[in-house]
C-alpha positions, 0 to 999 in steps of 0.5 A: 420459258424466256423473256426477250427484251424489246430491241432497242433498234427493232427498225434496224432488225426488220421489225423483228423482236425475236432472235433470228434462230426463232424468227427462221424456225418454221415450227415457230409462231407469234401471237401479238396481244396487250400485255394484261392478257399475258398472265391469263395466257400463261396461266390457263393457256390460249383460248378460243374466243366465244361468238361472234368472234372467230372461232380460233386463236390466230398466230404469225409467222414472223414476229414483225406482223404481230408487232402490229396486232400487240401494238394495236391491242394497247390501250388505257388500261393495258398501255404495253403490248405483248408478243408471245412466241410459241412452238408447233410440234405438228403443223399437220394436224387437224384444226390448223389452217395455214394462209401465207403469213397466219396460222389459225388454230381451231382446236388448240388440240394439242396447244402450242408451247409457249416458249417466250414472250417480249413485252412491247413498251408503251412508248413504242410508236407502231408506224 
């Protein structure tokens, strides 16, 4: 697993937090969350939330979309955001629903492999 530094010029790279090779890989997806969730996700994997929340875990096709979610998830107790990059071996398996820019995983069986993450600094202002 690799830690990817937050690009200092993120606006100049299309708001993408990861290298082009990852961003362009059709089996790589991105999940944005608050940084305080990272440790539990790395330790226990992604978890499908309890009702009434959606019964899936969502991943974006680009890190720029996940940047929004990671930035919005920040709060007083977790001032940094996090984008987690995952790899799916099989996108045709049961439980996966793909939309234009989002993938919903309703089973996490098998779970995607976490390949790295990028911490969104607390001083980054998402516009």
